N, C-alpha and C positions, 0 to 999 in steps of 0.2 A: 933056951926056948927058940924055936925056929922063927926066922924073920918073914913077915907077910909080904908077898909080891904085890905090886900096885903100879901106879903111874910113876914113871921115872922122872917126869917133869914136875916142876913145882905145882902144888895143888891148884893154883889159880889158872895156869895154862891148860891143865887137864880139863878143867871145867869149861873153859872157852872152846876147846876143841870139840868136846862132846856136844855143845850147844850149836856149833856151826856146821857139823856134818850134814844134817838134813838140808840145809841151805845150799851147800855145795852140790849135793846130789840133784837137787831140783834145778840148779843152773846148767847142768850138763844137757846138750841138745839131744832131743829124741827124734829118731828117723820117722819121716812122714809115711802115711799109709798110701799104697799104690792100688788099692782095691778097685777104684773106678777104671784105672788104666787096664788092670787085669781083665775086668769084665768086658770092656770094649775090644781088647785084643782077642779074647776068646770069641767075641761076636763076629769077628772077621774070619773065623774058622781056624785060628791058630791054637796051638796047645797052651793052655793056661799055665802049665808047669814051667814054661820058658819065661814067664813074667814074675819078677820078684814081688813079694807081698809088701815090702817097704823099700824106701829109697836105698840105693847102693852107690858106691863110688863109680863115676862114669869114665874112668881112664880108658876103658876098652872101646869107647865109642869113636867112630871115624868121621861122622858128619855132624851129629847133634852135640850139644854142649857136654863137656866132660865133667861138669860138676856133679852134685848128687842127682841121681836119675832113677826113673822107674823103668828104664829100658835095659835089657840085657843085650849082649852082642847079637844073639839070634833074633831078637826083636827088631833091632835096627836094620838088619839085613832083610828081614821079611817086610818091614815097613817100606823099605826101598822098593821092593818088588810090587808092593801094594800101591804105592804112589804112582808108579809107572802104569799099572793096570787101571787105576782110577782116571788118570789123565787120558789114556787111550779111549776108555769108555765115554768120557765126557766129549771128546772130539767126535767120535763115531756117532754118538746119540744126537748131537746137534747137526751133524752132516747127513744123517740118515733121512731126516725129514726132507732136506733139499734133494737128495739123490732119489728118494721115492717119488717126489713131485715130478722131476724130469723123466723118470722111468715111466710113470703112469701117463704123462702127457705125450711122450713119444709113442707109446702104445696106442693111445687114442688117435693121434694124427695118422700114424701108419695104417691102422685099421680103416680109418676114414678114407684116405687116399686110395687104398687098394679096393675098397668096396665101391668107391665112386667109379673107378675104372670098370669094375665088373658090371655095375648097373648100366653104365653108358653103353657098353658092348651089348648087354642083354636088350636094352631099349632098341638099338639099331637092328639087332638080329630079329627080335620079335616082330618089329614093323615089317620087315621084308619077308619073313616066313609066313606071316599072316596074309600078306598080300600075294606072294608069288609061289609059296610052297616049295615044291621039289626043285623048281628051276633056280630059285635063289640058293637053296642048300647045296646044289651042285656047283655053284659059282661064288660061294661066300668066302673063299680063301683070301681074296684081296683085302676085305675089311677085317677078317680075322687076323691077318698078318699085321695090319696097322695096330691093332690093340695089343698084340703080342709084343711088338717093339716098344710101344708106350709103357707097358708094364715092365719090360726088361730095362728100359731107361730108368724108371723110378727106383727099382730095387738095386740099381748100381751097375747095370750092364754098360758095356762100352758101345753106346749108341749115340750117333750124331743126329740130333733131332731134325736139323735142317735137311741133311741129306736123306734121312729116312722119309720125311714128308715129301720131298721132291720126287723121290722114287715112287711113292704112293700115287702121286698125281700123274707121273709118267706112265705107270702101269694102267691107270684108269683111262688115260688118253689113248693108249694103244687099243684097248678094248672098245672104247667109244668110237674111235675112228673107223675101226672095222665095221662096227654096227651101223653107223650112219652112211656107210658106203658099201652095202652088201653086194653090189653088183661088180665089185672089183676084187682082184686077187692081189694081196700085199705080201711081199717077201719080208724076211727079217731085216734085210738091208733097207728096204723102203721105210719100214716102221722106225728104224734107227734115224733115218732122215726126218721123219715126222717129229720125233722127239726134240730135234734141234730147234724147232719152231715154237716150242712150248712157251718160252718167255716172251717171244715176239708177238705171237698171236693171242695169247691169254684165252684159250678156248673155254676155260671155266670161269671167266670173269675175274673179279678181284678176290674171290673167295680163297683161293690157295694162299695168296700173300697175307691176307688178314688172319686166316686160320693158323698159318705157320707162325706168325708173330704172337698170336694169343696163346697157342699151345706151348711154344717154346718158353715164353716168359712164365707162364703158369706152372709148367712142369719143373723148370729150373728153380723157381721159388719154392714150390712144394717139396721137392726132393731135398734141397739145401736146408730148408727149415727143419725137416724131420731129422736130417743128419746132425744139425746143430743141437737138437734136443738130446740125441744119443751121445754126442761128444760131451755135452755138459754133464750128463749122467755119469759117464765113465771117468771124466776128470775128477769129479767129486769123490767117486769111489776110490781112486788111486791116491789122491792127495790126503784124504781123511785117514788113510792107513799109516798113522804116525808111529815113529820109532825113536823116542828121545835118546839123545847122546848120553854117555856116562855123566857129563857135566850137567846135562838137563835133569837126569834122574836125581842127582845129588840136590839140585835146587828144589825139585818137587818134594823130595823127602824132607828137606829142611823146612819147607813151608807147610806141608800138610801133616806131618807126624812128629816132628821134633818137639812141638809144644806138648804132645802127649807125654813124651819122656820127662818133661818138666812138671807133669801133673796138670797142665792147663788144657784139659780136654774140652772145655766149653768156650775157649777163646779162639775167635776166627782170625785168619790172616788179614792184615791190612789190605785194603783194596788196591792201592797203588803198588804195594809189594807183590800182590798176586799178578797185577798187570805186567810188571817187569818180568816175572818168572814165565808167564805165558807167552809174552812176546819173544822172549829168548828161546823158548822151546818150539815156538811156531814161527821162527824167523823166516824160513824158506816159504812157508805158506803165505806169509805176508807179502812176499814178492809177487805172488800170483795175482794179487788184487787188481792191479792196474790193467793187466791184459784181460782179466775176467770181466771187469766193468765195461771195457771196450767191446768185448764179445757180447755181453748182455744188450748193450745199445744197438749193436748190429742185428741181433735177433729181433729186437723190437721194431727196427726199421723194416725188416723183411715181413714181419707179422702185419704191418700196416699195408704192405703190398698185397698180401694174401686177402686182406679185407677189401682192397680196391681193384686196381686194373689187372692184377695178376691172379685174380680169384679163379682157382682151377675148377671150382664147382660151376661157375657161370660159363666156363669154356666147355666143359665136358657134357653138361646136361643137354645142350642143344646141338651137339656135334653131328647127330644124324640128320637134322634139318639143314645144317650148313652144307654138308656133303651133297644132300639132295638138291639144294639150290645150285651148287656148282655143276651138277649133271644137267640140270635144266638149262643153265646158261650154254652149255656145250650143245645141247639139242637145238636150242633156238638159233644159234649161230653156226650151225653145222655146215650150211652151204658156203658161207663166206670163208670159214676156216678151211674147208676142203679145197676151194678154188685156189687159195693162197698156197696151200701145201702142194697142190698139183703144179702150180707155177714154179715153185722152188725145187721140188723133188722129181718132177716129171709126171706124165700121165701114166697111171697104173694100167695093167692089163685087165680087160673086161672078162668076167667069168662067162662060161657058156650059159645060155638062157635057162636051161633046165636046172643047172646047179645054183644059179642065182635065185630062181624061184623056190627051190628047196631050202636055200639058206634063210629066206624070209619066212617060209611057212613053218620051218622047224622052230622058229623063235616065237611063233604065235601062241598066245594064251589069253585068257580073260580073267580079270581079277578086279575087285573094287577096293580102292584104297580108303582106309579109315585112319586119319592121323591120330597120333598119340595125344590123349588128354593129359595135361601136366599133372592133374591129380592122380593119374594112374601110374605115374613114374614111381618106382620103388624108392623108399627113403634110404639114406645112406647112414652108416655108422650108428645103428640103433636109433634112428629117427632124429639125430642131431643135425646141426648145420655147421659149415665151416666158420661162419661168423661167431657162433656161440663158442666154438673151440678156441678161436683166436682171442676173443675177449677174455676168456678165462686165463689163457696162458700168458697174456700180456701182463696181467696183474701179478702173476707168479714171477715173471721175469724181473719186474720192477723190484719186488721184494728180495730177489736173489742178489741184487747189486750190493757191493761192499760186504759180501758175506765173509770173505777171508780177513779183511781188516777188522771186522767186528768180532771175529771168533774169540780172540783172547778175552775181551770184555764179557762176551756172552758166557764163557766158561766161568769166569770169576763171579758172575751173577747167578750161576747155577747152584741151587741149594744142595745138590748132591756132592758138590765139591767143598761144602762147608765154608764157603767164602761169600762175603757180601759186604755191603756198605755198613760199616760199624763205626762206633765212636773212635776217632783217630788216635785217642790216647788209651783206648781199651782193647787194642788188637795186637796180634802177634806180628812183630816186625822182623822175624828171623832169628832173634836172639833173646827177646824178652817181650813182656806185655807192655808195650809203649808205642809212642808215635813213630811212624815211618817217615824218614826225612829225605829220602832220595827222590829225584824227579823221575817221571815216567819216561821211558825211552820210546823212540819212534818205532813204526812198523818196518818190517823187512830186514834182510840179512845185514846190509851195510850199517843200519842204525844200531846194531847190537854191539858195536865196538866199545861202547861206553856203558853197556848194561851192567849194573852193579850186582846182579844176582846170578846170572848165567854166563859162563865163559863160552863164547861162541867164536868158532874159527870162520871168519867172514871170507877167507880165501878158498873155502871148500864148499861150494853150493851143492845142495842135494840134487843129483842128476835126474831122479824121478820127477821132481818138481819142475826142473828145467825143461824136461820133455813135455810136460803138461802145458807149460807156457808156450812152447813151440806149437803144440797141437791147437791151442786156442788161437794163435796167430794165423795158422793155416786156415782154420775154420772161419775166422773173421774175414779173411781175404775172400773166401768163397761166398760168404754172406754179402759182402760189398758188391761182388760181381752179380750175384742174384738180384740184389736191390736195383742195380742198373739195367737189369734185363739181359745180362750176358751169361752165356754158358761157359763152363770150364771143363777142359779135358784133364783127366786125372791119370797119372802113370804111377802104378804101384811099384815102388822101389824098396819094398820091405825086406827083400832078400839081402840088400846091402846094409840093412840096419842090424845092430847087434842086440841080442838077448831080449831084454824087457821092452815091451811096447810103451809108447809114450802116453797112451790114454785117450787117443782119438777114438779108438775102439768101436766105430759104428758097426751095426750089423749089416750095413750096406757094403758091398764088396770092395768099392774103390777106396774106402777109408783106410788110411795107414798113417804111420807116424810122420811121414813126409810126403809132399805132393809136388808135382811139377805142373805149373799152370800154363795154359794156352787159351786165353780168353778170346772168344769169338763173338762179335756183335751180332745180336739176333737179327737185326735188320740188314745184315750184310748181303753181299751178292751171292745168289744161289747158283750162278752159272758154273761155279767150280765143280758141281756134281754132275754136270751134263754128261761127261764121258762115261761115268759109272752108270747113269740112268740109261744112256743109249745102249750100252753093252747089255744091260739086263733086259732092256726092251726087246732086243733082238732075240734073246733066248726064250722070251715068252710069247713070241708072235703067233704061235699056233693055238693059243687058248680060245675057249668057246666064245662065240659072239652072243650067245643067248643072254648072258648076264647083262649086257648093255642095252639090248632091246627092252628087256623087262624094266630096266631102270628108266628108260625114256618114257615108256608107257605109264609107269608108276608116277613119274613126275608130271606128265601131262594130265593124268587123272587128278593129281594133287592140285595142280593149277586150276583145273576146272571146278574142283570142289570148293576152292577158295572164292 
């Protein structure tokens, strides 16, 4: 009879083995589901097929933990790219608001200043055209040239305001002197001699000195302030274009997406952990903060000048009346001025009687002066005023201080970065859901030597950032000169610079990455331009006398009207 096969062990052992098998199977670990990780991965626009459905061995991972993981090798690589993208967007988004503010304020100030000049010229032109018509239009180039040069200075032209204003008064004196002495013939050489007595005789009273001081200070402050807004805009644009290093990218990946690989999709990074990562990735931007704050303070100081003694609006609105007063002074003192000139330059030749009579009669005209009513003056910059513009921008400048030192914290507080203040024991510390024990490192490149999260080479500063720091220092120097009422000559040496610009980037012509300064006190001696004025006076000696007679009659009527 054949023998029945069965358990080869004793019956009792076979029974125990059969009973314990289910328990052993139940004790074997079961792989966790990665469904939520897969869903979020696909939501980023990646292929869901690259994400495992359950945890797998993580030996292939290079940055994240190599234990059981929900991340494939492809996922880790793409999460690395995504972390860099998220970081860049966070910086740009926070910086865009600041950049837009500076851009819009620069545009408003620039439009205001240019429109102010246009309206001041139109005011003067309308006054004389209405009063003298064709005679003024035939001789208006003197005043037109004045405004051309003022506009050219503002937009960055190589204009020395003191010399330009000195030349304006010298040209005016030439024409006026011919006019008040129509019976004489003046050669170019004689008029050159007349010009030498401008400072000594003060034929226009104190108006030229006061107006030169007011115009120079106001224009220096206005132009420099507008340039400062443009520099701030461009510095923000260049500095916010971040490009994290490979070490920074690893740190960003580890903080932002490695918890996903552990299935901890709802756990946020610890705040201090985020702070260290961001300060490491923004080490060079942190170095910008000190110079940036000094620059903001300098902008605020010049803004106060624009509200007070250097207010370009209060200088340009009445400039037509001020020039008229100067002409009146010349007319009232013409006899004394002429006698002193004759003593110093010699007695000029007398014109023939017929020619002298024709000279006077050809200048004759009749016109009734009606002074400008202030309410009739055109409004500037869409009806706004300089005071309102300055008040608005001052608040923005105060808010912009400490922007770069605050940037790491602002990013960590950004909900889009999935970082925030959370329970210190319930946050991602870079390796697990637990407390973060490292201290927060300081701002700036040098402080990152002990950063526990980002390996930073403190011996290799970002040269783009360094050029922005230099651009801020240059602009701050300009602002300090403008605050003191000093003009600055700029020499563009950009041809000597290499490749990338530093970010000073003004739309005004003289802005460049480096400048050479030659500060000139506004109240300085104007005699240095006499030689230039005299030479130009000689060349213009033959210009019409009609313009000056009409000016005298115009002012006489004005005085009578008053």
